[in-house]
OpenMM code with the backbone's topology and positions (N, CA, C; nanometers):
from openmm import Vec3, app, unit

residues = "MET ASN ARG LYS PHE TYR LEU SER SER THR ASP LYS LYS LEU GLY GLY VAL CYS GLY GLY ILE ALA GLU TYR PHE GLY ILE ASP SER LEU LEU VAL ARG ILE ALA PHE LEU VAL LEU ILE LEU GLY CYS GLY THR GLY LEU LEU ALA TYR ILE ILE LEU TRP ILE LEU ALA PRO LYS LYS".split()
positions = [
    Vec3(0.0927, -0.1296, -0.0031),
    Vec3(0.0090, -0.0095, 0.0119),
    Vec3(0.0952, 0.1263, 0.0223),
    Vec3(0.0598, 0.2178, -0.0905),
    Vec3(0.1797, 0.3318, -0.1086),
    Vec3(0.0520, 0.4329, -0.1356),
    Vec3(0.0268, 0.5004, 0.0025),
    Vec3(-0.0393, 0.6295, 0.0057),
    Vec3(-0.0045, 0.7299, 0.0269),
    Vec3(-0.0245, 0.8483, 0.0287),
    Vec3(0.0198, 0.9438, 0.0371),
    Vec3(-0.0560, 1.0730, 0.1113),
    Vec3(-0.0220, 1.1337, 0.2094),
    Vec3(-0.1230, 1.2309, 0.2683),
    Vec3(-0.0926, 1.3809, 0.1806),
    Vec3(-0.2090, 1.4036, 0.1168),
    Vec3(-0.2608, 1.5354, 0.0870),
    Vec3(-0.3410, 1.6395, 0.1280),
    Vec3(-0.3512, 1.7482, 0.1275),
    Vec3(-0.4584, 1.8272, 0.1290),
    Vec3(-0.6129, 1.8012, 0.0402),
    Vec3(-0.7192, 1.7782, 0.1347),
    Vec3(-0.8261, 1.7684, 0.0856),
    Vec3(-0.8847, 1.8947, -0.0240),
    Vec3(-0.9554, 1.8263, -0.1378),
    Vec3(-0.9817, 1.9726, -0.2239),
    Vec3(-1.1452, 1.9439, -0.2131),
    Vec3(-1.1790, 1.8113, -0.1435),
    Vec3(-1.3289, 1.8176, -0.1809),
    Vec3(-1.3909, 1.8361, -0.0487),
    Vec3(-1.3301, 1.7760, 0.0741),
    Vec3(-1.3701, 1.7958, 0.2006),
    Vec3(-1.3043, 1.9108, 0.3160),
    Vec3(-1.3143, 2.0168, 0.2918),
    Vec3(-1.2588, 2.1203, 0.3575),
    Vec3(-1.3155, 2.2222, 0.3754),
    Vec3(-1.3210, 2.2504, 0.5018),
    Vec3(-1.3709, 2.4082, 0.5658),
    Vec3(-1.2890, 2.5136, 0.5471),
    Vec3(-1.1575, 2.5065, 0.5985),
    Vec3(-1.0605, 2.5963, 0.5511),
    Vec3(-0.9390, 2.5759, 0.5061),
    Vec3(-0.8401, 2.4534, 0.5554),
    Vec3(-0.7677, 2.4723, 0.4346),
    Vec3(-0.7240, 2.2938, 0.3831),
    Vec3(-0.8181, 2.2149, 0.4206),
    Vec3(-0.8195, 2.0977, 0.3731),
    Vec3(-0.7597, 1.9694, 0.4711),
    Vec3(-0.6753, 2.0301, 0.5710),
    Vec3(-0.6001, 1.9497, 0.6412),
    Vec3(-0.6547, 1.8371, 0.7049),
    Vec3(-0.7733, 1.8636, 0.8026),
    Vec3(-0.8887, 1.7555, 0.8574),
    Vec3(-0.9415, 1.6672, 0.7359),
    Vec3(-0.9741, 1.7163, 0.6708),
    Vec3(-0.9963, 1.6265, 0.5243),
    Vec3(-0.9254, 1.5521, 0.4865),
    Vec3(-0.8334, 1.5865, 0.4437),
    Vec3(-0.6838, 1.5230, 0.4009),
    Vec3(-0.6678, 1.4012, 0.5051),
    Vec3(-0.6444, 1.4454, 0.6282),
    Vec3(-0.6233, 1.3616, 0.7437),
    Vec3(-0.7259, 1.2207, 0.7475),
    Vec3(-0.8438, 1.2723, 0.7337),
    Vec3(-0.9586, 1.1656, 0.7301),
    Vec3(-0.9502, 1.0848, 0.6036),
    Vec3(-0.9164, 1.1102, 0.4928),
    Vec3(-0.9129, 1.0482, 0.3857),
    Vec3(-0.7911, 0.9808, 0.3790),
    Vec3(-0.6628, 1.0316, 0.4435),
    Vec3(-0.5637, 0.9504, 0.4687),
    Vec3(-0.5965, 0.7485, 0.5350),
    Vec3(-0.6509, 0.8036, 0.6491),
    Vec3(-0.6958, 0.7186, 0.7534),
    Vec3(-0.8088, 0.6469, 0.7185),
    Vec3(-0.9006, 0.6836, 0.6423),
    Vec3(-1.0192, 0.6171, 0.6403),
    Vec3(-1.1306, 0.6320, 0.7025),
    Vec3(-1.1327, 0.7690, 0.7856),
    Vec3(-1.2224, 0.7873, 0.8835),
    Vec3(-1.2980, 0.8835, 0.8670),
    Vec3(-1.4146, 0.9397, 0.9574),
    Vec3(-1.5020, 1.0441, 0.9249),
    Vec3(-1.4137, 1.1731, 0.9891),
    Vec3(-1.4449, 1.3095, 0.8799),
    Vec3(-1.3610, 1.4467, 0.8820),
    Vec3(-1.4088, 1.4611, 1.0095),
    Vec3(-1.5186, 1.4679, 1.0373),
    Vec3(-1.5887, 1.5126, 1.1830),
    Vec3(-1.4871, 1.4910, 1.2985),
    Vec3(-1.4659, 1.3699, 1.2847),
    Vec3(-1.3540, 1.3137, 1.4175),
    Vec3(-1.2386, 1.3685, 1.4212),
    Vec3(-1.2081, 1.3956, 1.3162),
    Vec3(-1.0717, 1.4866, 1.2684),
    Vec3(-1.0968, 1.6055, 1.3678),
    Vec3(-1.1769, 1.6821, 1.2956),
    Vec3(-1.2150, 1.7909, 1.3410),
    Vec3(-1.2129, 1.8326, 1.4992),
    Vec3(-1.2839, 1.7288, 1.5463),
    Vec3(-1.3248, 1.7398, 1.6761),
    Vec3(-1.2319, 1.7072, 1.7545),
    Vec3(-1.1201, 1.6236, 1.7310),
    Vec3(-0.9739, 1.6041, 1.8018),
    Vec3(-0.8830, 1.7440, 1.7750),
    Vec3(-0.9150, 1.8070, 1.6446),
    Vec3(-0.8184, 1.9318, 1.6342),
    Vec3(-0.8519, 2.0361, 1.7295),
    Vec3(-1.0060, 2.0402, 1.7350),
    Vec3(-1.0822, 2.1479, 1.8577),
    Vec3(-0.9979, 2.1153, 1.9998),
    Vec3(-1.0497, 1.9793, 2.0220),
    Vec3(-0.9723, 1.9706, 2.1632),
    Vec3(-0.8597, 1.9919, 2.1781),
    Vec3(-0.7286, 1.9531, 2.0849),
    Vec3(-0.6188, 2.0092, 2.1062),
    Vec3(-0.5929, 2.1689, 2.0975),
    Vec3(-0.6660, 2.1994, 2.0205),
    Vec3(-0.6641, 2.4009, 2.0373),
    Vec3(-0.7096, 2.4524, 2.1695),
    Vec3(-0.8094, 2.3919, 2.2090),
    Vec3(-0.8838, 2.4340, 2.3158),
    Vec3(-0.8144, 2.4073, 2.4382),
    Vec3(-0.7792, 2.2799, 2.4377),
    Vec3(-0.6977, 2.2090, 2.5621),
    Vec3(-0.5125, 2.2444, 2.5662),
    Vec3(-0.4559, 2.2658, 2.4914),
    Vec3(-0.3299, 2.3050, 2.5169),
    Vec3(-0.2736, 2.3896, 2.3981),
    Vec3(-0.3456, 2.4376, 2.3117),
    Vec3(-0.3315, 2.4989, 2.2025),
    Vec3(-0.2218, 2.4566, 2.0894),
    Vec3(-0.1802, 2.3563, 2.0965),
    Vec3(-0.0661, 2.2745, 2.0166),
    Vec3(-0.1278, 2.2393, 1.8660),
    Vec3(-0.2686, 2.2264, 1.8883),
    Vec3(-0.3464, 2.1753, 1.7801),
    Vec3(-0.3480, 2.3034, 1.6513),
    Vec3(-0.3643, 2.4178, 1.7230),
    Vec3(-0.3774, 2.5165, 1.5982),
    Vec3(-0.2308, 2.5237, 1.5266),
    Vec3(-0.1175, 2.5280, 1.6037),
    Vec3(0.0143, 2.5406, 1.5613),
    Vec3(0.0514, 2.3996, 1.4740),
    Vec3(0.0011, 2.2763, 1.4735),
    Vec3(0.0125, 2.1756, 1.4091),
    Vec3(-0.0669, 2.1552, 1.2687),
    Vec3(-0.2319, 2.2265, 1.2888),
    Vec3(-0.2894, 2.2538, 1.1731),
    Vec3(-0.2364, 2.3665, 1.0698),
    Vec3(-0.1693, 2.4403, 1.1258),
    Vec3(-0.0897, 2.5557, 1.0481),
    Vec3(0.0088, 2.5644, 0.9620),
    Vec3(0.1149, 2.4288, 1.0305),
    Vec3(0.2107, 2.3663, 0.9844),
    Vec3(0.1691, 2.2496, 0.8635),
    Vec3(0.0997, 2.1616, 0.8994),
    Vec3(0.0233, 2.0915, 0.7859),
    Vec3(-0.0213, 2.1650, 0.6874),
    Vec3(-0.0757, 2.2720, 0.6942),
    Vec3(-0.1438, 2.3450, 0.5795),
    Vec3(-0.0448, 2.3938, 0.4962),
    Vec3(0.0653, 2.4508, 0.5634),
    Vec3(0.1800, 2.4908, 0.4666),
    Vec3(0.2491, 2.3879, 0.3949),
    Vec3(0.2749, 2.2936, 0.4793),
    Vec3(0.3671, 2.1935, 0.4364),
    Vec3(0.3061, 2.0802, 0.3401),
    Vec3(0.1900, 2.0502, 0.3899),
    Vec3(0.1429, 1.9349, 0.3081),
    Vec3(0.1358, 1.9637, 0.1445),
    Vec3(0.1193, 1.8754, 0.0499),
    Vec3(0.1069, 1.8889, -0.0671),
    Vec3(-0.0393, 1.8974, -0.1112),
    Vec3(-0.0982, 1.9887, -0.2349),
    Vec3(-0.2214, 1.9538, -0.2779),
    Vec3(-0.2559, 1.8563, -0.3582),
    Vec3(-0.3902, 1.8035, -0.3684),
    Vec3(-0.4374, 1.7055, -0.4490),
    Vec3(-0.4337, 1.7103, -0.5899),
] * unit.nanometer
topology = app.Topology()
chain = topology.addChain("A")
for resn in residues:
    res = topology.addResidue(resn, chain)
    for name in ("N", "CA", "C"):
        topology.addAtom(name, app.Element.getBySymbol(name[0]), res)
């Protein structure tokens, strides 16, 4: 299995990061969005991770 992480062009609200992660792992994007929200509200690292992934991840 040779799969690669890309920003989602179809399942995106802001940058496509959560949709891309959901497509990569084959899970619902709502779960990924909730996880990022918990990380953002809990310790603030979710926002930094989201921005880094948004900048570095290739577009599909």
